C-alpha positions as CSV (number, residue, x, y, z in Angstrom):
1,X,-64.7,114.6,-28.8
2,X,-65.0,117.6,-31.0
3,X,-63.9,115.8,-33.7
4,X,-67.0,113.2,-32.9
5,X,-69.4,116.1,-32.3
6,X,-68.2,117.2,-35.7
7,X,-68.9,114.2,-37.6
8,X,-71.9,113.8,-35.9
9,X,-73.1,117.5,-37.2
10,X,-72.3,116.3,-40.6
11,X,-74.3,113.1,-40.6
12,X,-77.3,115.2,-39.2
13,X,-77.0,117.9,-42.0
14,X,-76.6,114.9,-44.8
15,X,-79.5,112.9,-43.2
16,X,-82.1,115.9,-42.9
17,X,-81.0,116.8,-46.6
18,X,-81.5,112.8,-48.0
19,X,-84.6,112.3,-45.7
20,X,-86.7,115.5,-45.8
21,X,-90.4,115.3,-46.2
22,X,-93.2,117.7,-45.0
23,X,-95.7,117.3,-42.5
24,X,-99.3,117.6,-44.1
25,X,-101.4,121.1,-43.0
26,X,-98.7,122.8,-41.5
27,X,-95.9,122.2,-44.3
28,X,-93.0,121.8,-41.6
29,X,-90.0,120.1,-43.3
30,X,-89.3,116.8,-41.1
31,X,-86.1,114.4,-40.9
32,X,-87.7,110.6,-41.6
33,X,-84.7,108.0,-41.3
34,X,-86.9,105.2,-40.8
35,X,-88.9,103.6,-43.8
36,X,-92.6,104.0,-42.5
37,X,-92.8,100.2,-43.2
38,X,-89.9,99.1,-40.6
39,X,-92.4,101.6,-37.7
40,X,-95.1,100.0,-38.9
41,X,-94.1,96.8,-38.3
42,X,-92.6,97.2,-35.1
43,X,-95.9,98.6,-34.1
44,X,-98.1,95.7,-34.7
45,X,-95.8,93.6,-32.4
46,X,-95.6,96.4,-29.6
47,X,-99.4,96.9,-29.7
48,X,-100.5,93.3,-29.7
49,X,-97.9,93.2,-26.6
50,X,-99.5,95.8,-25.0
51,X,-102.9,94.7,-25.1
52,X,-102.3,91.2,-24.1
53,X,-100.6,93.1,-20.8
54,X,-103.5,95.1,-20.3
55,X,-107.0,94.9,-19.0
56,X,-109.2,95.5,-22.5
57,X,-112.2,96.8,-22.0
58,X,-114.8,94.6,-23.8
59,X,-116.5,95.5,-27.1
60,X,-120.2,95.3,-26.0
61,X,-118.8,98.4,-23.3
62,X,-120.5,101.7,-24.6
63,X,-117.3,103.4,-24.0
64,X,-115.6,101.5,-26.0
65,X,-118.2,101.7,-28.8
66,X,-117.8,105.5,-28.4
67,X,-113.9,105.5,-28.8
68,X,-114.3,103.1,-31.8
69,X,-117.1,105.3,-33.3
70,X,-114.7,108.4,-32.7
71,X,-111.9,106.7,-34.1
72,X,-113.9,105.3,-37.4
73,X,-115.0,108.8,-38.1
74,X,-111.7,110.5,-38.0
75,X,-109.9,107.6,-40.0
76,X,-112.3,108.9,-42.5
77,X,-112.0,112.5,-42.3
78,X,-107.7,111.6,-42.3
79,X,-108.1,109.2,-45.3
80,X,-110.4,112.0,-47.0
81,X,-107.7,114.8,-46.1
82,X,-104.9,112.9,-47.6
83,X,-106.6,111.7,-50.8
84,X,-107.4,115.4,-51.6
85,X,-104.2,116.5,-51.0
86,X,-102.7,113.8,-53.1
87,X,-100.6,112.5,-50.0
88,X,-103.0,109.3,-49.4
89,X,-99.7,107.2,-49.7
90,X,-98.7,108.6,-46.3
91,X,-101.0,105.6,-44.6
92,X,-100.0,103.0,-46.7
93,X,-99.9,99.8,-44.8
94,X,-102.2,101.4,-41.9
95,X,-104.3,98.6,-40.4
96,X,-106.4,101.2,-38.0
97,X,-107.5,99.7,-34.6
98,X,-109.1,101.8,-31.5
99,X,-109.1,100.1,-27.9
100,X,-110.2,101.5,-24.5
101,X,-108.2,99.8,-21.7
102,X,-108.9,100.2,-17.9
103,X,-106.4,102.2,-16.7
104,X,-106.2,105.5,-14.3
105,X,-103.8,107.3,-16.0
106,X,-104.9,110.2,-17.5
107,X,-103.7,109.4,-21.3
108,X,-104.0,108.2,-25.1
109,X,-101.9,107.5,-28.2
110,X,-101.8,106.6,-31.4
111,X,-98.8,104.0,-32.8
112,X,-98.0,104.2,-36.8
113,X,-100.4,102.5,-38.6
114,X,-103.4,103.6,-36.7
115,X,-103.0,101.9,-33.8
116,X,-105.0,103.8,-31.1
117,X,-105.2,103.1,-27.3
118,X,-107.7,105.5,-25.0
119,X,-107.4,105.1,-21.4
120,X,-110.2,104.9,-18.7
121,X,-108.6,107.5,-16.8
122,X,-109.2,110.3,-19.5
123,X,-112.9,109.6,-19.8
124,X,-113.8,111.9,-16.3
125,X,-112.1,114.7,-18.1
126,X,-113.2,114.4,-21.5
127,X,-116.8,114.1,-20.5
128,X,-118.3,114.1,-23.6
129,X,-117.9,112.8,-26.9
130,X,-116.8,115.8,-28.7
131,X,-114.2,116.3,-26.2
132,X,-112.4,112.7,-26.4
133,X,-112.7,113.4,-30.2
134,X,-110.5,116.0,-29.5
135,X,-107.8,113.7,-27.8
136,X,-108.2,111.0,-30.5
137,X,-107.8,113.8,-33.3
138,X,-104.5,114.8,-31.8
139,X,-102.9,111.6,-30.9
140,X,-103.7,110.4,-34.6
141,X,-102.2,113.7,-35.8
142,X,-99.0,112.5,-34.3
143,X,-99.1,109.4,-36.4
144,X,-100.1,110.9,-39.6
145,X,-97.3,113.5,-39.1
146,X,-94.9,110.8,-38.4
147,X,-93.7,112.6,-35.0
148,X,-92.2,109.1,-34.0
149,X,-90.4,108.6,-37.0
150,X,-88.8,112.0,-36.6
151,X,-88.0,111.1,-32.5
152,X,-86.8,107.7,-33.3
153,X,-84.8,108.9,-36.2
154,X,-83.0,111.4,-33.7
155,X,-82.2,108.8,-31.2
156,X,-80.8,106.4,-33.6
157,X,-78.3,109.1,-34.4
158,X,-77.9,110.3,-30.9
159,X,-78.3,106.6,-28.7
160,X,-77.5,104.1,-31.6
161,X,-74.6,106.3,-33.9
162,X,-76.5,106.7,-36.8
163,X,-76.9,103.1,-37.7
164,X,-79.7,101.6,-39.6
165,X,-83.2,100.4,-38.2
166,X,-82.2,96.6,-39.3
167,X,-79.1,96.3,-37.7
168,X,-80.1,97.7,-34.8
169,X,-82.9,95.5,-34.4
170,X,-80.5,92.4,-35.3
171,X,-77.4,93.2,-32.7
172,X,-79.4,95.4,-29.8
173,X,-83.4,94.8,-30.3
174,X,-83.6,95.7,-26.5
175,X,-82.3,99.1,-27.4
176,X,-84.3,99.3,-30.4
177,X,-87.5,98.6,-28.8
178,X,-86.8,100.9,-25.9
179,X,-86.2,103.7,-28.8
180,X,-89.3,103.2,-30.2
181,X,-91.5,103.1,-27.1
182,X,-89.7,106.0,-26.1
183,X,-90.7,107.6,-29.5
184,X,-94.4,107.3,-28.6
185,X,-94.5,107.6,-25.2
186,X,-95.8,104.3,-24.2
187,X,-95.5,103.4,-20.4
188,X,-94.7,105.9,-17.8
189,X,-91.0,104.7,-16.8
190,X,-89.5,106.2,-20.0
191,X,-88.0,109.1,-18.2
192,X,-87.6,111.2,-21.7
193,X,-90.0,113.3,-23.5
194,X,-92.2,111.8,-26.2
195,X,-93.1,114.7,-28.1
196,X,-91.5,117.8,-28.7
197,X,-93.6,120.9,-27.6
198,X,-93.6,121.7,-31.4
199,X,-94.9,118.4,-32.6
200,X,-97.6,118.7,-29.7
201,X,-99.2,122.4,-31.1
202,X,-98.5,120.5,-34.7
203,X,-100.9,117.7,-33.6
204,X,-103.0,120.4,-32.0
205,X,-103.8,121.9,-35.4
206,X,-103.9,118.9,-37.3
207,X,-106.3,117.1,-34.8
208,X,-108.6,120.2,-35.1
209,X,-109.0,119.6,-38.8
210,X,-109.3,115.9,-38.4
211,X,-112.2,116.3,-35.4
212,X,-114.0,118.9,-37.4
213,X,-113.9,116.9,-40.9
214,X,-115.5,113.8,-38.6
215,X,-118.4,116.2,-37.7
216,X,-117.2,117.3,-34.1
217,X,-117.3,120.8,-33.4
218,X,-113.7,121.9,-32.7
219,X,-114.8,124.8,-30.5
220,X,-114.8,122.6,-27.6
221,X,-110.8,121.7,-27.7
222,X,-109.8,125.3,-25.7
223,X,-112.1,124.0,-22.8
224,X,-110.9,120.8,-22.7
225,X,-107.7,121.5,-22.5
226,X,-108.2,123.8,-19.7
227,X,-109.9,121.1,-17.7
228,X,-106.7,118.8,-18.6
229,X,-104.8,121.4,-17.4
230,X,-106.7,122.0,-14.0
231,X,-106.0,118.0,-13.7
232,X,-102.0,119.0,-13.2
233,X,-101.3,119.9,-9.7
234,X,-97.4,119.3,-8.9
235,X,-97.5,116.2,-11.4
236,X,-99.2,116.8,-14.6
237,X,-101.3,114.0,-16.3
238,X,-98.8,111.8,-18.6
239,X,-100.5,113.2,-22.0
240,X,-99.5,116.6,-20.7
241,X,-95.9,115.7,-19.8
242,X,-94.1,117.2,-22.8
243,X,-96.8,119.8,-24.0
244,X,-96.8,123.4,-24.3
245,X,-97.9,126.1,-21.6
246,X,-101.4,126.1,-21.0
247,X,-101.5,130.1,-22.2
248,X,-99.5,129.1,-25.3
249,X,-102.0,125.9,-26.5
250,X,-105.3,127.8,-25.4
251,X,-103.8,131.2,-27.5
252,X,-102.6,128.9,-30.7
253,X,-105.9,127.2,-30.8
254,X,-108.0,130.1,-30.4
255,X,-105.9,131.6,-33.2
256,X,-106.3,128.7,-35.4
257,X,-110.1,127.8,-34.9
258,X,-111.3,129.8,-37.9
259,X,-109.3,127.6,-40.2
260,X,-110.6,124.1,-38.5
261,X,-114.2,125.7,-38.7
262,X,-114.2,125.6,-42.6
263,X,-114.0,122.0,-42.1
264,X,-117.0,121.6,-39.6
265,X,-120.4,121.3,-41.1
266,X,-123.1,121.8,-38.2
């Protein structure tokens, strides 16, 4: 066992050195072992399957129109920001899509490739378009930061012995699919943390900038997250299951607000 731990430690060190990248905006170094093209390929299949098994709200519905409107604005913000920072390749292969599903869960998520889902259960909590932009900016930020890739890289190392994703897909497709869904927090019975608290705080900051560039006032964010926290009770909403404490989140949002406001034009 001790030898196995030592070997794993070496693998982790080598993987980190070889695959180290930096997250836009925060500059944090991260380990992404998966080619993003493979992650996007898996997301296309998983997203279509999810939609086929869910009750998608019609495009003519005003709520769906709001989701798509916000999504397009944040998409434009992301593309503009990454172009200015000379990181546009980070979203190479993205096929953006925004859907609303009829589900009481207080949740939303974004797969690699820009595949976004908002649940109707979160709309009473967001209450207005700007607050929904907080949520969508945050979830899209996870995809731009490649948090899911980082999470799945960790899963491959610890649960699959560090083998290549292509090998895992061929030999153990169910395990590969499970790791992918776990990495993005899709489904309520996965039983693991979708993202670390560090990832969540990072997505908060990135999301503020993306929504601000899209024309939404980022100052609504602290109040929205306070409303979200009040929904919790003994079992917090799925969207909050791995998030930082309320005090930490609100404090960091307020501290970062002057930077976010630089991107907001009233």
